Wavefront OBJ file of the C-alpha trace (Angstrom):
o trace
v -1.542 -10.222 3.864
v -1.924 -6.511 4.636
v 0.438 -6.857 7.578
v 3.074 -8.422 5.328
v 2.614 -5.673 2.748
v 2.987 -2.996 5.406
v 6.152 -4.646 6.738
v 7.600 -4.841 3.218
v 6.807 -1.211 2.380
v 7.793 0.373 5.683
v 11.586 0.495 5.134
v 11.094 1.992 1.676
v 8.653 4.549 3.067
v 11.074 5.543 5.812
v 13.715 6.208 3.154
v 11.158 8.260 1.153
v 11.619 5.975 -1.848
v 7.979 5.147 -2.570
v 6.342 6.235 -5.784
v 3.298 8.519 -5.453
v 1.039 5.477 -5.840
v 3.109 3.525 -3.323
v 2.794 6.379 -0.850
v -0.965 6.381 -1.267
v -1.166 2.613 -0.755
v 1.126 2.746 2.284
v -0.881 5.599 3.780
v -4.131 3.711 3.247
v -2.708 0.605 4.898
v -1.227 2.414 7.891
v -4.027 4.924 8.415
v -6.797 2.400 7.915
v -8.476 4.865 5.580
v -9.365 2.227 3.025
v -11.473 -0.869 3.191
v -8.869 -3.617 3.111
v -11.134 -6.475 2.168
v -12.786 -7.610 -1.022
v -12.714 -4.987 -3.760
v -10.687 -2.562 -1.628
v -7.894 -5.060 -1.145
v -7.950 -6.082 -4.789
v -7.751 -2.505 -6.020
v -4.837 -1.713 -3.674
v -2.933 -4.783 -4.879
v -3.690 -3.948 -8.520
v -2.355 -0.406 -8.060
v 0.790 -1.711 -6.411
v 1.629 -4.282 -9.063
v 0.405 -2.462 -12.177
v 3.016 0.283 -11.941
v 0.388 3.007 -12.301
l 1 2 3 4 5 6 7 8 9 10 11 12 13 14 15 16 17 18 19 20 21 22 23 24 25 26 27 28 29 30 31 32 33 34 35 36 37 38 39 40 41 42 43 44 45 46 47 48 49 50 51 52
């Protein structure tokens, strides 16, 4: 799932069209700076889809 999310966000990130929250999520996915399982994954998905 995280791989698919990274693939989907990468073209938008390259064009610098991510929102501040999207940038943070993309950075966390690509840098591995966030636990991407359990609560970590759920919170990242919630941030992405909540529009916050």
